[in-house]
C-alpha positions in Angstrom: 10.6 19.3 -9.5 11.2 21.6 -6.7 10.8 20.4 -3.0 7.7 22.7 -2.6 6.1 21.2 -5.5 6.8 17.6 -4.3 5.7 18.4 -0.8 2.2 19.8 -2.2 1.9 16.9 -4.4 2.4 14.4 -1.6 0.1 16.3 0.6 -2.7 16.4 -1.9 -2.3 12.6 -2.5 -2.6 11.9 1.2 -5.7 14.3 1.3 -7.1 12.5 -1.7 -6.7 9.0 -0.2 -8.3 10.2 3.3 -11.3 11.7 1.3 -11.7 8.4 -0.8 -11.6 6.2 2.5 -14.2 8.8 4.1 -16.5 8.6 1.2 -16.4 5.0 0.8 -17.1 4.3 4.5 -19.7 7.0 4.8 -21.5 7.1 1.5 -21.0 3.8 -0.2 -20.9 1.7 2.8 -23.3 3.7 4.8 -26.0 4.5 2.0 -25.5 2.6 -1.3 -24.7 -0.8 0.2 -26.6 -0.7 3.4 -28.9 -3.5 2.3 -26.5 -6.2 1.6 -24.3 -5.1 4.5 -27.5 -5.5 6.9 -27.2 -9.2 6.3 -24.2 -9.2 8.3 -24.3 -8.8 12.1 -21.8 -6.9 14.2 -22.2 -7.0 18.0 -26.0 -7.6 17.6 -26.5 -4.6 15.1 -26.9 -4.7 11.4 -23.6 -3.9 9.7 -25.2 -1.5 7.4 -26.9 0.4 10.2 -23.8 0.3 12.1 -21.8 1.9 9.1 -24.5 4.6 8.9 -24.6 5.5 12.7 -21.3 4.6 14.1 -18.5 3.2 11.8 -18.4 6.5 9.4 -17.5 8.5 12.7 -15.0 6.0 13.9 -13.3 5.8 10.8 -13.3 9.7 10.4 -11.6 9.8 13.8 -9.2 7.2 13.0 -8.5 9.3 9.5 -7.6 12.4 11.6 -5.0 10.5 13.4 -3.7 8.9 10.3 -3.4 12.1 8.7 -1.4 13.9 11.4 0.9 10.9 11.5 1.5 10.9 7.9 1.7 14.4 7.8 4.5 14.4 10.5 6.5 11.9 8.7 6.0 13.9 5.5 7.2 17.1 7.1 10.1 15.5 8.4 10.9 14.1 5.1 11.0 17.6 3.3 12.4 19.3 6.5 9.5 21.4 7.2 8.7 20.1 10.6 8.6 22.1 13.8 11.5 21.6 16.4 
């Protein structure tokens, strides 16, 4: 497999991982599992409510930094990084 195809495949895998995490946190935890999670408290707030209102945004911001960090490593691995 060529380096371009390998690089693109690794990039798509990383994007898919980030999307799965984002979907799980925002949709599954924030909407589908909100009732069971509301039995748990986090800082005085119900956990399901927290995921729906705050947690999904925090995870999204963390995913941005994670993606940038991993892409930096991926760029160096395939020698497509900026100097």
